[in-house]
N, C-alpha and C positions, 0 to 999 in steps of 0.2 A: 553775188557778182559785184564787181567794182562799178563805180559810177560811170566809167568810160568803156564798159564792155560792149562788144558788138557780136552779132552772129553773122558768119559768112556761110551762105548756102550755095553749094554747087548744083547746077541743074541736073534733073533726071533722078532716077532711082524709083524704088517701089517699097511699100511697107509690108513686111511679112513676119510671121512668127507669133509669139505670145508675149504680151507685156502686162504690167500692172501700172496704174497711175496712183499718185499719192492720195491720202485720205481727204474726204470732203471738207472743204474750208468752212462752209456754213455750219456744218454739224460740229466741227472741232471748236469753233467759237462758242456755240451754244452749250456744248458740254462743259467748257470751262466756266461759263457764267452760271449755269444752273447748279453745277457741282459745287461752286464756291459758296452759294447761298443756301445749299441744302443742309439737312441735318445728317451727319454721318459721313462715310467715305464713299467717294465716287472713283471708279477705275475706268480709264478710257483706253481703248485698244484701237490701234490704227490711226492715232492722232497725226494731223498734218503738221510737220515740223517746218512750216514756212514762216516767213517774217511776220505776216499779218496775225496768224494764230499765236505766235510767240509774243507779239506785242500785247495781246489780250492776256496771256499768261502773266507777263510782267506786271500788267496793271493790277491784277488781283493779288499778286504777291505783295505789291506796294500797299495794299489795303489789308494786310495781315493774314492772308490765306496761305496755309502751308501746302505747297504743291511739289511733288517729287516727279522728276523727269524733265523733258521727255527722254526716254531711252528706247530707241528702236520702235517708236510709236506708242510706247506705254507711258501713261500719266496717272498719278495717284493724287487725288484732291481730298484734303481734309476740310469738309464744309464747316462754315462758321454760323450757319443759319441766316435767315433773312435780315436780321438786325445785328449781325456780328461783324460786319465790315468796319474797318477803322479808317480815320482820315489819313490820306496819303501825305507824305512829307513834302512832296513837290508836285507840279502839274503832271498829269498822266499823259505820256507820249504814246499815241497809238499808231505811229508810223504812217503807213499808207492805207490803213483799213477803215473805210467808210462803214462797213458792217459793224465793226467794234464800236465806233463812235456813236452811231445812231441807236444801236441796241443798248449800249451802256448809258446813254442819256436817259432812257426809260428806267433802267434798273436803279440808277443812282438818284433819280428824281425824288424818291421817297425816303432818302437817307437823312440822318440828323447831323450831317457834316457838310462842309463846303469843299468842292474840288473843282479842278480845271481839266478839261479834256482838250488836247491839242494833237498835232501830227506834223507830217512833213509838208513841203510846199504844196504838193498835189492835194492832200487831204484838207489842208487849210484853205483851199480854194473852192471846196464843194459846199453846196447849199444845205443848211440844217433847219431852215424855217419850217419845212413841211413836217419835221418831227417836233420842233419846239412849240409850234402853235397849238396842236392838240394836247401836248403835255401841259402847257400853260392852262388850258381849259380844265385840266384835272387838278390844278393848284400848284403845279411845279413852278419853281422860281429859276428861270433860265435866262442867261444873257449871252448873246453871240457877239462876234466881232463885226466889222463893217460888212454890209450887204448880207447879213444873216449867215455869215460863214464863221468857222472856228477861228480862234479858240472859243470853247464853250464853257462858260462859268455856271456851275450848278450850286445854288445856295440851299441851305437846309430848309425843308418844307416847314411852314409855319405851324400847321396842325397835322393834318394828314391829307393825302391825295383823295380825290373823290372820283369814283367810277363814272364814265361817260358812255354815251352811244355816239360813235363817230363813223361817219360815212366818208371814206377816203376819196378825194377827188381824182387821184391817180393810183393805179395799182402799184403797190410797193410792199414787198415782204419785210423790208427793213422798218418801215413805218408801222406796219401791223405788229411786228414783233416788239418794237419799242413800247407801244401802248399796252400790249399784253404784259410785258415785264413790269411796267409801271402799275398795272392793274393788280399785281400781286400785293402791292403796298396800299391799295386804295380801299376806301369804304364802299360797300355796295358792289355792283357789277360793272365791269368794263366790257363793252361790245364793240367790235370793229367790223364794219361792212366794207367789202372791197368790190370795185367795179369789174374786176376780172380776177380769175383765180391766180394766186401766187404761191410760191413754195411754202410748205406747211411744216417745216422742220421744227419750229418752235412749238406748235401745237402738239406734235407727236412726242417731242421730248418732255414737255411738261407732263403729259400723261404718263410717260415712262417713269418720271420722278414722283408719281403718285398724286399729281395735282389734277383736279377735275376741270376739263375744258369741254364746252358744248359747241357743236358746229351744226348750223342749219343753213343749207344753201350757201350763200356767200357771207354769212354772219358768224363770227367767232366770239364767244363770250367766256369770261371766267369771273369768279367772285374773289375779292381780296380776303386776306386773313388766314389763308391756308398755309400748310407746311409742305416743303419739298423734302423728299427722302433720298439719301444717297443711293446711287444706282451704278450698274455696269453699263458702259456705252461702247458699242462696237461701231466704228466709223468706216463706212464703205468707201470705195474709190470715188473720187470726185467726178461727176458726170461732165462738168465744165472742162476739166482737164482731158477727159476721154474724147471730148468733141473734136479736139485738134486732130486726133488720130482717126476718128471716124471720117472726117473730111479728107485728110491726107490719103487714106487708103481708097476712098471713093474716087478720087481724081487721078490717081497714078496707076497706069496700066501694069498688070501683073501682081497687084496687091492682093493679099489675103491675110488678114490680121485678126487676132483674137485679143480682146482686152478683158482681163479677168476681174471679177468681183467689183463691178461698178454699181453705184447707187442708181436705181431706176425709179425713184419716187415720181409718180405721175405729174406732180407739180414742177418737176425739173426737166422733163424729157421732151419739151416742146421742140427742141432742135432735132431730136430723133424723128419726130413726125414731119417736120419741114423737109429734112433730107429724104425721107421716104417719098414725100410728094414730088421731090425733084428727081426721083428715080434711083435713089441709093439702094444698094443691096446690103442691108443690115439685118442680122438675125439676133434675136434675144433668146439666149439659151441658159439652161441651168438656173432657172429662177428660184429664189428662196428668200427667206426673211433673215435679216441680221439686226437683232434688237428690234427697234421700232421702225426700221426702214427696209423696203424691198431692195434686193440686189440681184444681179444677173451677170453672166458673161456676154459680151457683145462680139459677134463675128461680122466683119465688114470686108467686102470684096469690091474690086474696081467695077464701076458701072458708068454709063454715059448719062451725065446729069442734064436736066433741062431747066430753063428758067421758069419761074412761077410768080404769081402774085401771092405773097405770103399771107395766109389767113390772119386777120387781126386778133382772133381769139387765141392764137398761138404765140403772139409777140411777147406777152408778159412771161410766158412759160419758157422763153428762150432768150431772155434779155441779155444774159451774160455771154451767150454763145454767138451773138451776131458778128463780132469781128471775124471768126472763122467761117460763119455762114456766108459772109460777103465774099470770102475767098472761094467757097463753093459756087457762088453765083458767077464769079468771074470765070470759072472753069466750065460753066454750064453752056448749053446751046440756047441762045435767045436771051430774053430780058427777064430779070428778077426785080420785083418791086416790093419794097418794105415800107410800110407806113404805120403810124401809131406807136412809134418807138422813140418818142421824145426823151425818154429816160436815158437814152444813150448819150445825150449831150451833157449829162451831169455825172458821168462815171469818172474813172481815174483820169480820163481825158475826154474831150468831145469826140466820142468814137465815130460819129457820123462824119465829121470833117476829117478826122485822122485817117479813116479808111478811104474816103473819097480821094484825098490827096495822095495816099500811098498807091492806090489802084491806078490813078492817073499817071503817076510817075513810072508805072510798069507798062504803060501803053494802052491801058483799058479806058473805057468810057464809064464814068461813075458820076452821077448827078445827085448831089445832096438836096434834100427838101427840108422843110421845117421839122418834120418828125420822122424822117427816114432816108432811104437811099434807093436810087434806081441804078442797077448795074447791068451793062451789056456784056455778055460773055464774049471772050475772044482770046487771041494768043497773048501770052505773058512774056514780056521781055525781061532783061535784067535791070538792075538799078539800085539806088540807095534809098532806104526807107527810114524815116524818122518816126520811131515808135512813141515819141512824146513821153517816154518813161512809163508807158502803160504795158503791163505784162501780157495782157491778152492781145493787144495789137502786135507786139513783138513775136509771140508764138504763132499767131495767125499768118503773118507774112513769111515766117520761116517755112511753113508748109507750102506756100505758093512756089517755092523753088522746085518742087517735084515736077511742075509743068513749065518752068521757065526756060527760055532759050539761052540765057546767060546768068552769071552769078548775081545773087541778090545779097546785099549787105543791109542788115538791120541794126541801126544805131540805138544807143540809149536803152540798153537791155538790163539795167541793174535791178529792175523790180520783178523780173521773172520769178525770183525765189519767193516772192510773197505768196504765190499760190502753187507753184510747181517746182520745188527743189529737185534737182536732177533731171530737168527737162532735156537738156542737151544730150546727156548720156542715154536716156530712154529713147529719144528720137534717133540717135545714131544706131542703137541696137536694133531698132525696127527697120532701119534702112535709109533714113534721111541723111543726105550728105551735108551735114552741118558741122561747123567748128566754131568754137568760142574764142575770141581774141580780146586782149586788153590793150587799149591805146594809152 
């Protein structure tokens, strides 16, 4: 999408039929990273051809990895081994992808060359200290810009990294994954303990690439010095992308929608549990395994949602889905309270303030707190929404049009392609009355 694109959503409609959502963004990133440093060939099926994952692909190509594709979701990676990456000719631009920057900081911390990681204005405003601090404890030589933000300068390690035992102060799959990737290059064992369960795609994929990972309760460990072996990776549909349609079909009368082949990794489906607590009618059918990940088809039908106090133990498992969950809260009967979600303030935008401002502009009561949001369900008017260039904010507010009384215009939608290429077309096929315009 162009920088001036917007979504115009006419009120009403229902979501019906059968759809598929693009491949999982988190898994696509990790497949590129592990495939690049593996021995042998890795073939990826169902790769997400969104801007974030393509930025990661470009990064590894710039470090000498031969990658064919993507071609209709197919990617072939000729791995160069753990120590086969070459110094890039210029700073690596990761666009809008915080996942790529934080994970690659760990992967590149043990290399014998210097490189710079940078991104767009949004990425370069996000904090990196929570990754850099533990990596520095391992012996990494990292320098950030002002305020601990990118660009991120990674200097060659003086000797080798040293494994550590690290207790994360805040649950973050990105920090955990970054340290595990650094641990591949470290002497001894690297162990990461997390205060709450987070997505485990890195652990699953490392095992699929033949690398031993031990997990005990909330502690994940691996030893450095091993080898990754090329592997076939099947990427399921992204649960975060499916969540927009789970909520849309839940709130719109007459909806009955099936979303095929969605990843239902239990560390990713906190939003499913939250919606069910709110009264959503969602069935998980045709459950099966796809590579190292569980997948299923999801059937969702309209139901009357009710406000809840979201359990804190589900917050980390639904952190990326809260923009659309706040739309569900706005359409529910009563009050919904979310706390313990401070992570939302350091995403592509401050998602707490962005959602509060947007909901208020649609005539709803939304009260931001330090680490969450209190939403009173009620009627939705029309209005103009500033998505702040945040793909999840933009897609969330587009779904609010299903219950709006007037047109909703969502501005600054250029970044939707980072996670969901073809969103408008898929949404229109399902029944959302949305059009994309360019100003």
